C-alpha positions as semicolon CSV with decimal commas, in nm:
position;residue;x (nm);y (nm);z (nm)
1;M;-0,013;0,013;0,013
2;A;0,162;0,330;-0,104
3;G;-0,002;0,550;0,188
4;Y;-0,306;0,672;0,380
5;L;-0,455;0,932;0,135
6;I;-0,774;0,860;-0,031
7;K;-0,645;0,883;-0,371
8;E;-0,373;0,621;-0,269
9;T;-0,601;0,379;-0,125
10;T;-0,943;0,175;-0,199
11;C;-1,212;0,179;0,020
12;E;-1,143;-0,182;0,165
13;E;-0,774;-0,056;0,250
14;R;-0,932;0,253;0,434
15;K;-1,141;0,027;0,634
16;Q;-0,854;-0,186;0,737
17;I;-0,640;0,126;0,824
18;V;-0,906;0,248;1,060
19;E;-0,941;-0,099;1,204
20;E;-0,598;-0,140;1,259
21;A;-0,554;0,204;1,411
22;L;-0,849;0,173;1,645
23;G;-0,772;-0,203;1,756
24;N;-1,073;-0,414;1,888
25;L;-1,376;-0,232;1,783
26;S;-1,605;-0,478;1,950
27;A;-1,436;-0,382;2,279
28;S;-1,656;-0,139;2,481
29;C;-1,500;0,035;2,761
30;D;-1,806;0,264;2,799
31;G;-1,945;0,236;2,443
32;C;-1,717;0,481;2,283
33;M;-1,529;0,230;2,029
34;A;-1,864;0,228;1,811
35;G;-1,865;0,619;1,793
36;L;-1,477;0,653;1,709
37;A;-1,545;0,397;1,421
38;D;-1,840;0,592;1,299
39;M;-1,627;0,917;1,331
40;Y;-1,398;0,789;1,048
41;Q;-1,660;0,647;0,817
42;D;-1,617;0,946;0,604
43;Y;-1,249;0,875;0,542
44;I;-1,378;0,506;0,463
45;D;-1,635;0,636;0,194
46;G;-1,367;0,854;0,060
47;K;-1,528;1,174;0,155
48;K;-1,253;1,324;0,388
49;E;-0,903;1,269;0,487
50;I;-0,808;1,151;0,825
51;R;-0,614;1,446;0,891
52;D;-0,935;1,665;0,835
53;I;-1,137;1,448;1,057
54;N;-0,876;1,445;1,343
55;M;-0,858;1,828;1,286
56;E;-1,215;1,877;1,339
57;F;-1,225;1,660;1,654
58;N;-0,918;1,831;1,794
59;A;-1,056;2,173;1,759
60;R;-1,381;2,100;1,926
61;Y;-1,163;1,953;2,210
62;E;-0,925;2,246;2,227
63;R;-1,241;2,481;2,215
64;G;-1,398;2,285;2,501
65;D;-1,720;2,248;2,344
66;M;-1,752;1,889;2,314
67;D;-2,064;1,748;2,469
68;R;-2,138;2,075;2,629
69;E;-2,515;2,019;2,679
70;E;-2,506;1,667;2,746
71;R;-2,191;1,656;2,985
72;R;-2,113;1,300;2,874
73;S;-1,766;1,137;2,991
74;C;-1,683;1,041;2,637
75;P;-1,773;1,240;2,308
76;M;-1,831;0,949;2,098
77;S;-2,100;0,770;2,313
78;V;-2,475;0,793;2,200
């Protein structure tokens, strides 16, 4: 595999990249693993690069507005 960019990978390769990066997706410490997998669906589908998804997530975290209304411990839990 050449890299991680959408133009360098197939959908199956992107799915494998996400699965390998996140580890055991079926494990659920408090239900957040499924949310993390969903967060990267746009990458798997070829809509957004990983770096863009991560930058959006980090921007919300740095501003402190993640889950402000709901006050959940994990922003990925439903």
